[in-house]
N, C-alpha and C positions, 0 to 999 in steps of 0.2 A: 574562473569565475565570472561573469559576467556584471558588470556594473550600471547596468539599465534596470531603473527599477522595475520589480515584479509586484505581483499582488499580494504577496506576504512583506513585501516590503513597506507599500502603502498600509495593510494590515499593522503593521508594528509604528509606522510614523502617525498612523492616524489617531493611535491609542494614547500615545506618548501626547500628542499633540492635545488630545481632550484633557489628559490629565493634567498638562502645563496649563489650561486655560482655565480649570476649576481652582488651581491652586493659586493662578495671578488673580484671578477676580475675588477670592478672600483676601490675599497679601493687599489689594489694590482698595478694595472695600475699607479694611480696618485704617489703611493708610488715609484715605479720604477722609473718615470719622474723625479721627483725630486732628487731622489739616484742620477740618471745618470748626472742631472746637476752640481750637489754637486761633482760627480766624474771629471766632467770636470774642474772643476776649479785646478786640480792639474796639467794638461798637460802641458807639458814644464819642469817640477821638474824631473832632470835625463833624464832615457829612457822614462818617462811616457808618454804613447799617447793614442788618442781618443778608440784605439783598447783596450787598458789595462782599460778605464774606463767602456767599455762595458763588459768585462771580469769578471771585478772587480763588478758593477749592478748584472749581471747573477748569479754567483757564491752565491752572497746573498738571493738570490729569494726563497729559501727554509725555511731560518730565518724570511725572510718579512712575510712570506705567514702564520709561524705560530705564527709569534706577532700579525697578524690582523687577525686573525681567531675569536678571542672573539668577536671583534666590527662586522665582517661581520656575525657571527651567528646570534646576537642580532637582527639585520637589517632584514636579512633574515627570522627570525622567524616571526617576526611582518608585514614582506611586506606579507609572505606566507598565514599565519594564518589571517589578516587583510583583504586579498583579499577575502579568502574564505567566510570570516564573510560579506562585503560589496557586494558578490554575492548569500547572501542569504544559502549557501552551508552548515556553520556550522549549522546554523537554521534546515536544511534539515538533515542533521546526527543526531541531538541533538532530532529531532521528529521520526526517526526512533529507538531510545531508547539508545543513547550512551550518556554515561556520557561525562561531560566538562573534567573531569582527563582521560576519557578513550582517548577522542580525542587528549587531549595534549602528551599521551602515545607516539602515532604513530610520532608524531614530535619529541618528547625526543629520540625515539630509534634511529632515521636518524642522530639525532645532536651526541648522544652516539657513532656509529659507526665513523665519523668523525672524534670526538675528539679524540678518539684512535688512530687512524690516525695523527694526530697529535702530537700526545705524542710519538709516534715511531719520526716523523718527529724531533722533537725537541733534540733528542738524539741521531739522526744519520746525516741525511743530512743537517741538522741546524747549527751545530757547525763546521764539516767537510765544507762546502761552506765557512762561513765566516772567517775558520782559512786560506782556499785556497786564500781568497778574499786577506787577511791582508799581506800574504805572496807574491803575487802577486805584489800587491803595493808597499812593501816595497822594492822589488828587483828591480824594475822599477825605484822608485824615487829615489836610492844610491845603488852604487856598494861596499860600506862599510857595507852595512846592508843584511843580508836575514834572514828568520824566517823558522828553519826548523819544520817540524811535533811535532818529537818526541825529538828532543835534544834542541827546543825551539828557541830563539833568539842568533842569532851570530852577533858581530860588531866588527870592525876594527879600530883602533887606532896607525895610522904608523905601529911601530912592532910589538905592543900588538894586540890579538884578544880575545875577551870576549865572553862568552856564559853563558847565564841565562835562565833556566827555566821557572819561572815565573815573572809576573812584572807587577806594575798596576801605572797607572797616579792618581796623587795626586794635592790637592790643586787647585784653581780656574783658570779659564781661564784667560790667561796673567799673573800667577802669577805659574800657575803650574809647577811639575814636574814630572820626570818618575823613581818610585821606583822599581829596581831589587832586587830579592831575588836569595840566594844561587849561588853565582856568582863567576867564575872561569875564570881567567887570565891567555894567554899563552904568553910570551914574547919571539922572536925568534930573533935571530940576524940574519946578510945579507946573510951570508952563509945559514941560515935555521937550525943552530944549536938551539936547546931549551936553553933558558937562565934562566926561571924562571917558576916558576907554583903558582899563588897564588890563594886564595879561600876568599872569602869575604862574612859575611852573607848580608850585605846590599849593595847595589851600587844605589847610587843616582845622576842623571844628571840635575843640573840646573845653568841657567847663564853661557852656554858654561865652565862647570867643572864638574869633575866625584868626588865625596867623597864618600870612601869605609869605612865600619866600619867592627872591629873586622877582621883584615887580618892576615892571613898565607901565609907565603913565602917562597917558598923551592927556593934557588937558585943553578944553577950546574956550578960547575968546571969542571975541565980537568979531575980531580981525586977524589972532594968531592962534597957534598951537604951541604948548611946549610940552618937552617929553621929562620925565620924571623917572628917576632909577632909582630903587632901593633895595638893600638886602633883604627886608623883614619888615613887615606891616603887620597891625594888632588890632583888631576894632571887636565892639562888644557883638553878639548874635542875639537874635529872639527868636530863632528858628528851634523847634522840637528836635533834640538831639536824637530821639529813638525814632523818630519819623524820618528824618536823614539819613541813620543808617540803615532803617529799612527799603530805605530808596536804592540800596545799591545793590546789582546784579551780582549774585554771588558767580565766581570764575567760573566753577561746573558747569553753570546755564548758560553759558555764551557758546558759538560755535567753535568748530574749531579752527576756522579761518579768524575770526574775531580773534581767539587766545594766541595764535600765533603772532598775528598784528599787536596785540597789548605787550606781550613779552617782549619783541623786538623794540619796541618803542620803551619799555622801561628800561632794557636793557641800554638803549642808547643814552638814556640820562642816567644810568648808574643806579638803577633800583634794581633789589633782589625781586624778580617774577614770583618767589616763592610759591603759593598756591597757583598761581597760574601755570606755571610750569608744570605741577602735579597734576593738576585738572587735564591739561593738555595731551600729556601722555598717558592718562586715563581712557581718554577719548580714542587714542590711537589702539591702546589693547585691549580695550573694551570687547572687538569679537572674538581675542583669543582667549580671553579671560573665560567667556559665555561656555565655547564650544570643548576649552580644555577641562572645565570645572565639569561640564556634562559629562563627557566621554570618559573622566575619572572616577563618576560615580557606575557609570554603566557594569564594569565587571561585579560590583556588589549585587545585582540583581540575578546573577548566576551563581550564587552562593547563600548565605547566609538569609538573605530574603526571600526565598524559596519555600521556608516555612514558617515565615514573618505574617503577622496580620499589617493591616492598613495602618495601626497606629506605630507601630516597629518602622515602617517605610516612612510615614512623614517625620519621625523623630531624625532616623538617618538624615534624611534630608536635610533637615533644617541643621542639624549638628557640622555637615558636611559642608553646605552654604557657607555657615558661620566659621566655620575654623577656614576655610579660604580668604575669608573677607578678612578675621583676623590677620592671617598670614602676610596677606598682600599690604594691610595696613602697616604692620611692623618693618617689613622691607623698606616702604616708600618713606615713613617718618626716619627710619635708622640711614637712608639715603639722603636724604635733606638733610641731617645731623650732621654726617660726616663728609657733605659735599659728593657724594659718589653718584656718578650719572642716572638719572633717572628710568630712563631706557632700561637698564640692568636691573633696577629694583622693579619695575612693572614684568619684566621676562622671567627672572628667577622663580616666582611662584606657580606660575602655571606649568611652566618645565619640571618641577619639581613634582607638582601631583601626577603630572602626566607618566613622570618615571616611574612612581609608586605604583599609581594604578595600574601600570605594563606589567608590571613583576607579581601585582596580586591576581590580573589576568591572566597569566603563564600559569601560576602555579594553583588554578582551581582548574577542579575537572570539570 
């Protein structure tokens, strides 16, 4: 069997890609509408307007496309191959001497190309767009905070300017707080003279108060500088907690390199990387999950979907994608709780799905 794409491979690939594009467009359209409606809830906060909501939503488009692609791929695969089965075109291809494996190879080739493109988007346009969106929203909602691309978060508390490269929102909704790492604070006099420079390992913002831990502060006099070290400092904050929390870039929206550097930094400082580690391995296993999910769905096109209509194939695709997602979430959550290697948790679901699909594939005529 030659592996060079032939006209039948291109025909199957085109059919699957058209179905994928349709499913992807519908899912993305609904997601954008919901995201825009949610962004409109912030209109009126500071200088935030409906125009900011539009720009915020558009900037997150690449990341949303990346996130929705696996679901769109499996739905598109079932719609495309199921449509060919319903019109007996798969039967004609089988009668021409093509094996089911070869027919599936045409669809897998197209999906592999698009998946490679989405991996690139997930490392470039996705994180960059999300960071631009966060910076735009933060600057519009509060005049005392900005989010810079390379230097991180900048916030003003009276005459004190705070800078943090990384941060994360912790706790539950209503009881959460923002935790910043590697924080620098610059205190200025009314005439613009630098009074002190401080560095804190961690800064927590909760209940309208800052708590700084492991603080090293240098105070500048007219002719001397003195060093102070404190285990903890507390001072009141006038910053809006919701806006500060919204300015934090979520781990899954960082690039793989940024996630790796953050995990290494947190481990050196004795901090549990938690969601950063989960997002890091999700990025590595993204291509395998997409291809495994789609390959596992293909055998169904040769069986019961032959006599099914559009609604049946669409329903099967949604259920199949949702089931895989729930299985993966369950495996990752259990691994996080019981301290199991996250690589194993991300590897088992696609292997289990592929093994089940392989058995079904060989049982179907």
